[in-house]
C-alpha positions in Angstrom: -85.3 61.9 -33.7 -83.6 59.7 -31.0 -85.1 56.8 -29.0 -85.3 53.1 -28.5 -84.4 50.9 -31.4 -85.0 47.5 -29.7 -85.3 46.1 -26.2 -85.5 42.9 -24.3 -86.5 41.7 -20.8 -85.5 38.6 -18.8 -87.8 37.4 -16.0 -86.5 34.3 -14.2 -88.5 31.1 -14.6 -88.9 30.4 -10.9 -91.5 32.1 -8.8 -92.0 32.1 -5.0 -95.5 32.2 -3.6 -95.5 35.0 -1.0 -97.9 32.9 1.1 -95.1 30.2 1.4 -93.0 32.7 3.3 -95.7 33.1 6.0 -96.3 29.4 6.1 -92.7 28.7 6.8 -92.0 31.5 9.2 -95.4 31.6 10.9 -95.9 35.3 10.0 -95.6 37.7 7.1 -95.9 36.7 3.5 -98.7 38.1 1.4 -100.6 37.5 -1.8 -99.2 36.8 -5.3 -95.7 35.7 -6.3 -92.2 37.2 -6.8 -89.7 36.3 -9.4 -86.6 34.4 -8.2 -83.3 34.1 -9.9 -82.1 30.5 -9.9 -79.0 29.3 -8.2 -77.2 29.5 -11.5 -78.3 33.0 -12.4 -76.8 36.3 -11.3 -77.2 39.9 -12.5 -74.8 39.3 -15.4 -76.6 36.3 -16.7 -80.0 38.1 -16.4 -78.5 41.0 -18.4 -77.2 38.6 -21.1 -80.6 37.0 -21.5 -82.3 40.4 -22.0 -79.4 41.6 -24.2 -79.8 38.6 -26.5 -83.3 39.7 -27.3 -82.3 43.4 -27.8 -79.4 42.7 -30.2 -80.9 39.7 -32.0 -80.8 41.7 -35.3 -78.6 44.6 -34.2 -75.4 42.9 -32.9 -73.0 44.4 -35.4 -74.4 47.9 -34.9 -73.9 48.3 -31.1 -71.3 51.0 -30.4 -71.3 50.9 -26.6 -72.5 48.6 -23.9 -73.4 49.8 -20.4 -74.4 47.7 -17.4 -76.1 48.9 -14.2 -76.8 46.9 -11.1 -76.8 47.2 -7.3 -75.9 43.6 -7.0 -72.7 43.0 -9.1 -71.0 39.7 -9.1 -67.5 41.4 -9.1 -66.1 44.5 -7.6 -63.0 46.0 -9.4 -63.4 43.5 -12.2 -65.9 44.6 -14.9 -69.1 42.7 -15.1 -70.0 44.4 -18.3 -67.1 42.5 -19.9 -68.8 39.2 -19.3 -72.0 40.5 -21.0 -70.0 41.8 -23.9 -68.4 38.4 -24.4 -71.6 36.5 -24.2 -73.3 38.8 -26.7 -70.3 38.4 -29.0 -70.0 42.2 -29.5 -67.0 43.6 -31.4 -63.8 44.1 -29.5 -63.9 47.8 -30.3 -67.2 48.2 -28.4 -66.5 49.6 -24.9 -68.2 47.7 -22.0 -68.7 49.9 -19.0 -70.3 49.4 -15.6 -72.8 51.8 -14.0 -72.9 50.2 -10.6 -73.8 50.3 -7.0 -76.9 52.5 -6.7 -80.6 51.9 -7.3 -80.4 55.1 -9.4 -77.8 53.8 -11.8 -80.1 52.1 -14.3 -82.3 55.0 -15.2 -79.3 57.2 -15.1 -77.6 55.1 -17.8 -80.8 55.1 -19.8 -81.1 58.9 -19.6 -77.4 59.4 -20.5 -77.7 57.1 -23.5 -80.9 58.8 -24.7 -79.1 62.1 -24.7 -76.0 60.8 -26.4 -75.1 60.2 -30.0 -74.0 56.5 -30.1 -75.9 53.3 -30.6 -75.7 52.3 -26.9 -77.0 49.1 -25.4 -78.1 49.9 -21.9 -78.4 46.7 -19.7 -79.5 46.5 -16.1 -80.4 43.7 -13.7 -81.0 43.3 -10.0 -81.6 40.4 -7.6 -83.6 41.7 -4.6 -83.6 40.0 -1.3 -83.7 40.8 2.4 -83.9 39.3 5.8 -86.4 36.4 6.0 -89.9 37.7 6.1 -88.8 41.3 5.5 -90.6 43.6 3.0 -87.5 43.6 0.8 -87.7 39.8 0.5 -91.5 39.6 0.2 -92.1 42.5 -2.2 -88.8 42.3 -4.1 -88.2 40.6 -7.4 -85.4 39.6 -9.8 -85.2 40.6 -13.5 -82.9 41.9 -16.3 -83.5 44.4 -19.1 -81.7 45.7 -22.2 -82.6 48.7 -24.4 -80.7 49.8 -27.5 -80.7 53.6 -27.9 -80.0 55.3 -31.2 -81.1 57.7 -33.9 -83.9 57.2 -36.4 -81.2 57.0 -39.1 -80.0 53.8 -37.4 -83.3 52.1 -38.0 -87.0 52.3 -37.2 -87.6 53.5 -33.7 -89.9 51.7 -31.3 -90.2 54.7 -29.0 -89.1 58.4 -29.4 -87.2 60.0 -26.5 -89.0 63.2 -25.6 -86.9 64.5 -22.7 -86.0 64.1 -19.0 -85.6 66.0 -15.8 -83.8 65.1 -12.5 -83.6 66.2 -8.9 -80.5 65.2 -6.9 -80.5 65.3 -3.1 -78.0 63.9 -0.6 -79.8 62.2 2.3 -79.6 58.9 4.1 -82.6 56.7 3.1 -81.3 53.2 2.2 -77.8 51.9 2.2 -75.7 48.7 2.2 -72.0 48.3 2.7 -70.1 46.2 0.1 -69.6 43.3 2.5 -73.2 43.2 3.6 -76.0 41.1 2.1 -79.0 43.1 3.3 -80.0 46.7 2.9 -80.6 49.0 5.9 -83.1 51.8 6.0 -83.6 55.0 7.9 -87.1 55.9 9.4 -89.5 55.6 6.5 -91.3 58.9 7.0 -88.1 60.8 6.6 -87.2 59.1 3.3 -90.8 59.5 2.1 -90.7 63.3 2.5 -87.4 63.7 0.8 -88.2 61.4 -2.1 -91.7 62.8 -2.6 -90.4 66.4 -2.8 -87.7 65.4 -5.3 -90.1 63.4 -7.4 -92.8 66.0 -7.6 -90.2 68.6 -8.6 -88.6 66.5 -11.3 -92.0 65.5 -12.8 -93.2 69.1 -12.8 -90.0 70.3 -14.6 -90.3 67.5 -17.2 -94.0 68.2 -18.0 -93.3 71.9 -18.1 -90.3 71.5 -20.5 -92.5 69.4 -22.8 -95.6 71.5 -22.4 -97.3 68.2 -21.7 -100.6 68.1 -19.7 -100.9 65.2 -17.3 -104.0 64.1 -19.1 -102.0 63.5 -22.3 -99.8 60.9 -20.6 -101.0 57.4 -21.5 -99.2 55.8 -18.6 -97.3 57.4 -15.7 -95.0 54.9 -14.0 -93.7 55.7 -10.5 -91.0 53.3 -9.2 -88.4 53.3 -6.4 -87.2 51.3 -3.4 -89.5 53.0 -0.9 -93.0 51.8 -0.9 -94.3 54.7 1.1 -92.7 57.2 -1.2 -94.1 55.5 -4.3 -97.6 55.4 -2.8 -97.4 59.1 -1.7 -96.2 60.4 -5.0 -98.6 58.1 -7.1 -101.5 59.4 -5.1 -100.6 63.0 -5.8 -99.8 62.7 -9.5 -102.2 59.9 -10.5 -99.5 57.3 -11.1 -100.7 54.1 -12.7 -100.9 50.9 -10.6 -97.9 48.5 -11.0 -99.2 45.5 -13.1 -96.1 43.6 -12.2 -96.3 43.9 -8.4 -98.4 40.8 -7.8 -96.4 38.5 -10.1 -92.7 39.7 -10.4 -92.3 42.2 -7.5 -90.2 45.3 -7.2 -86.9 44.8 -9.1 -85.3 47.9 -7.6 -83.1 49.9 -9.9 -84.1 47.7 -12.9 -87.9 48.3 -12.3 -88.3 51.6 -14.2 -86.9 50.0 -17.4 -88.8 46.8 -16.8 -92.1 48.7 -16.5 -91.2 50.9 -19.5 -90.7 47.8 -21.6 -94.0 46.3 -20.3 -95.8 49.6 -21.2 -94.2 49.7 -24.7 -95.5 46.2 -25.3 -99.1 47.1 -24.3 -99.5 50.6 -25.9 -100.1 51.3 -29.6 -98.2 54.0 -31.5 -98.7 57.6 -30.3 -98.9 56.9 -26.6 -96.8 59.0 -24.3 -95.2 57.1 -21.4 -93.5 58.9 -18.5 -91.3 57.0 -15.9 -90.6 58.6 -12.6 -88.0 56.8 -10.4 -87.4 57.8 -6.8 -83.9 57.0 -5.6 -81.4 59.4 -4.0 -83.6 62.1 -5.5 -85.7 61.5 -8.6 -85.4 61.1 -12.4 -88.3 61.5 -14.8 -88.0 60.4 -18.5 -90.6 60.5 -21.2 -91.0 58.4 -24.4 -93.6 58.3 -27.2 -94.4 54.9 -28.8 -93.7 54.8 -32.5 -93.6 51.1 -33.5 -93.8 47.6 -32.1 -91.2 44.9 -31.4 -90.9 41.7 -33.4 -93.8 39.3 -32.9 -91.3 36.5 -32.2 -90.0 38.3 -29.1 -91.3 37.0 -25.7 -93.1 39.8 -24.0 -92.9 40.5 -20.2 -96.5 39.3 -19.9 -95.7 36.0 -21.7 -92.7 35.4 -19.4 -94.9 36.1 -16.4 -97.5 33.6 -17.6 -94.9 30.8 -18.3 -93.2 31.0 -14.9 -93.2 28.1 -12.4 -94.6 29.3 -9.1 -93.9 26.0 -7.2 -90.6 27.0 -5.7 -90.3 26.0 -2.1 -89.3 28.7 0.4 -86.5 26.4 1.8 -85.0 26.1 -1.6 -85.3 29.8 -2.2 -83.3 30.4 1.1 -80.7 27.8 0.0 -80.2 29.6 -3.3 -79.8 32.9 -1.5 -77.2 31.4 0.9 -79.4 31.9 4.0 -80.0 28.2 4.5 -76.9 25.9 4.1 -77.9 22.3 3.2 -75.8 19.2 3.3 -74.2 18.9 -0.2 -73.6 15.6 -2.0 -70.5 13.8 -0.8 -68.4 14.9 -3.8 -65.5 17.4 -4.0 -66.5 21.0 -4.5 -65.5 22.6 -7.8 -62.0 23.9 -8.3 -61.5 27.4 -9.6 -61.5 27.8 -13.4 -58.3 28.6 -15.2 -58.0 32.3 -16.3 -55.6 31.6 -19.1 -57.7 28.7 -20.4 -60.9 30.9 -20.3 -59.1 33.6 -22.2 -57.8 31.2 -24.9 -61.3 29.8 -25.4 -63.4 32.9 -24.8 -65.5 32.6 -28.0 -66.6 29.1 -26.9 -66.9 29.7 -23.2 -68.8 33.0 -23.4 -70.1 33.2 -26.9 -70.9 29.5 -27.5 -69.2 29.6 -30.9 -68.1 26.2 -32.4 -66.2 25.6 -35.6 -67.4 24.3 -39.0 -65.1 22.6 -41.5 -65.2 24.6 -44.7 -64.7 21.6 -46.9 -67.0 19.0 -45.4 -69.4 21.2 -43.4 -68.7 19.1 -40.2 -69.7 21.0 -37.0 -67.3 20.7 -34.0 -68.5 21.4 -30.5 -66.3 22.5 -28.9 -64.3 24.0 -31.7 -61.4 22.0 -33.1 -58.4 22.5 -35.3 -58.6 19.1 -37.0 -61.9 18.1 -38.7 -63.3 14.7 -37.6 -64.6 14.3 -41.2 -61.7 14.4 -43.7 -59.1 15.5 -41.1 -58.6 18.9 -42.7 -56.3 21.0 -40.6 -57.0 24.7 -39.6 -59.7 25.1 -42.3 -62.5 26.1 -40.0 -65.0 29.0 -39.9 -66.8 30.2 -36.7 -70.2 28.6 -36.0 -72.3 30.6 -33.5 -74.7 28.2 -31.8 -76.3 30.2 -28.9 -79.5 30.8 -30.9 -79.8 27.3 -32.4 -82.3 24.9 -30.8 -81.5 21.3 -30.0 -83.3 18.0 -29.3 -82.7 15.7 -26.3 -81.3 12.4 -27.4 -80.8 10.9 -24.0 -80.5 12.2 -20.4 -79.7 11.2 -16.9 -80.7 12.5 -13.4 -77.6 12.7 -11.2 -78.2 13.0 -7.5 -74.6 12.6 -6.5 -72.7 15.3 -8.5 -71.9 18.5 -6.6 -74.6 21.1 -7.1 -76.1 24.1 -5.3 -79.5 22.7 -6.3 -79.5 18.9 -6.7 -80.5 16.8 -8.5 -78.8 17.7 -11.8 -80.2 16.8 -15.2 -77.6 16.1 -17.8 -78.6 15.5 -21.4 -77.0 14.7 -24.8 -78.6 17.0 -27.4 -78.5 17.2 -31.2 -78.6 20.7 -32.6 -80.8 21.6 -35.5 -78.6 21.4 -38.6 -76.0 19.2 -37.0 -73.8 19.0 -33.9 -74.1 16.9 -30.7 -73.1 18.0 -27.2 -73.7 16.9 -23.6 -75.2 19.8 -21.6 -76.7 20.5 -18.2 -80.3 21.4 -18.2 -81.7 24.2 -16.1 -85.1 25.7 -15.1 -86.8 22.3 -15.1 -87.7 19.4 -12.9 -86.5 15.9 -13.8 -90.1 14.7 -14.6 -90.5 17.4 -17.2 -87.6 16.1 -19.4 -88.1 13.3 -22.0 -86.3 12.1 -25.1 -87.3 14.4 -27.9 -87.7 17.5 -25.8 -86.7 20.7 -27.5 -84.1 22.9 -25.7 -82.7 26.3 -26.2 -79.4 27.6 -24.9 -79.1 30.0 -22.0 -76.0 31.6 -20.4 -75.6 30.6 -16.8 -73.1 30.4 -13.9 -71.9 26.8 -13.4 -70.5 27.5 -10.0 -68.4 29.9 -7.8 -65.0 28.7 -6.7 -62.5 30.8 -4.7 -64.4 34.0 -5.6 -64.4 33.3 -9.4 -67.7 32.9 -11.3 -67.5 30.1 -13.8 -69.8 30.9 -16.7 -71.0 28.6 -19.5 -74.1 27.7 -21.4 -76.9 25.3 -20.3 -80.0 23.9 -22.0 -83.5 25.1 -21.2 -86.7 23.5 -22.3 -88.6 25.2 -25.1 -92.0 25.5 -23.4 -94.9 25.5 -25.8 -98.3 27.0 -24.9 -99.6 23.5 -24.0 -96.6 22.9 -21.7 -97.2 26.3 -20.0 -100.9 25.7 -19.6 -100.2 22.3 -18.1 -97.7 23.8 -15.6 -100.1 26.5 -14.6 -102.9 23.9 -14.1 -100.6 21.7 -12.0 -99.6 24.7 -9.9 -103.2 25.7 -9.3 -104.2 22.1 -8.3 
């Protein structure tokens, strides 16, 4: 038996009210919200956030890492390598990119499900479009990660039952590498091609499995064409998208995001079929076996804890559509490639050093202990999963930032260790001395085409904080 050993999802904290789009532009918009990646998030950081959940107890067992996205940070350079480093996977684990197309994510999932290795499939997309366009209004941002393996590798959460595909070459949606927004052919043409491919792939899968439609607990239909999704769902009885009104359509990541959401809602024994419409169609089926750890944040919990107060002007600034006057400070210089390589464990993995004799923790890592002055007698101290407490903080309105003001804090880590960090996903009035923070992998800046990654602090939001945020947003 082969299937899903673990999984994780990352839904950005920021939400944009669709009505805010219409209010700003004078037309368009809609109901509900869409998820928005912050100015310091990209598809690589979203994949890291999801991957940290998926490999929390499986890091040493991953044999391959795959990353799929239609919005990569780099071309030619691997983006999967950044994810590999941030997850602290072994050097022997290949990190490979499945990039460019909205079909790549489910293709990577299907290939891993049919393979023999313990493969971590990650995917992320940041969806946008011209102001007021359906892509902008109905799109959403998210990251996912699923670890595929055999039952001998550990208890399965879902068993892989089978898959079927239909590949067709036709022009539906496309974007050149240097372009920011997708173009589309006349919708009725794409609808007809995608619907025919989708119905054919689904019929083949159900026939192979001798599976009546009535025995499917949830039939998920996804894709980038709303008309095609609607047409196919109407014919096959596809289930309504429970994430459409809160997260939006996350493109090539959406079939895996909805699969994870379904796994979290269904009890053991439920059959879930995902049909994704993109450059043809892919259908894949799983049967739930177990449940994820109770400590893992579900998709529903991440939806409930989001902040839907993002202004549309700030959203456009984050997307590079609206250029605002920056603080009168020099822009960042490009990071040093040799320095980053020398300190990769610290920069990407957030690994400090601990003196073996005195137990003193050094952040960043050091060769000489500040307690006892022992030389080169350190052991690695991974800190990415350790929470910390805010000792003091300041709000800086002058430092260069894509989203001022910046909140800097000095934090004490549980078990020892102090470090100044930048806080993210919070407003200045939310931070106070004593606030608990967790670490999150983010992009500090872009300089001369180089993404400068490091770790920031993020408030640990209790249920009371989340309820207060939601009440404030409603008022």
